[in-house]
N, C-alpha and C positions, 0 to 999 in steps of 0.2 A: 314260579316264572320270574320274578322278582331278578334272577342271576342273570337270565337271558337278557332280560330290559339293558343291566348295568353292561353285560358282554357287546350288545350292539353299540350300546354307547363308547366303550370301549374303542372300539373297534373303528368307528366314524371317527373318533378323535384319533387316533395313528393315522388315518389316511388322510385329515383336514393338515398333519404335521408333515407326512411324508409330501403333500402336494403342493404346499405353502415353503418348504425348504426346496422344492426342486426348480423354483425359481428364482433362487440365487445362487445354483451350480450351474459351473461354465462346461457342464458335458452337454455333447449333443446326441448321444445314444445312451439311453438306459436299456436294462437287461431285464426283464418282464419273466419270469419262472425258466424258460430254456431258450427264448431266442431274443434276440437284439432289437429294440423297435427305438424308431424317433421319439424325439422328448415330446410333439405334440401329442403321437397318440399314448402314450406313456402319461401323459397329463389326463387323458379324455378318457383312461383307464382306471386312474385313480380316484378321478370325480363319479364315475361311476359306482366304484365300490361306495366312496361315502355317500352319497346319494342314496344306495340300495339300503345301507345301514342304519341311516337317517332315519329310512323310510320305516322299517323295521323297528325302530324304537319308538317312533311317534305311534304306530299301529301297535305295539304291544303296550303304551299307555293308554289308548284312547281303550284296549279291553279291559283293562285293569280299572279303570274309570267308571267302566258301564259295571262293570259283577260287581262291584263298591254298593251302585243304588239297588 
């Protein structure tokens, strides 16, 4: 399960980089999957995925520590 933990961490890092770079662009509209959305909703979307991946990473790390004991 260590692979899953690393995957969650990489996904969270990618979302964080994408979220931060969205603050430095002049675009008002971003394309999310199949539709165009406002920059504010795009940032909320990225933040939600970032938090979900980080929570999954921490949960996986907690499970590994409990299994070690």
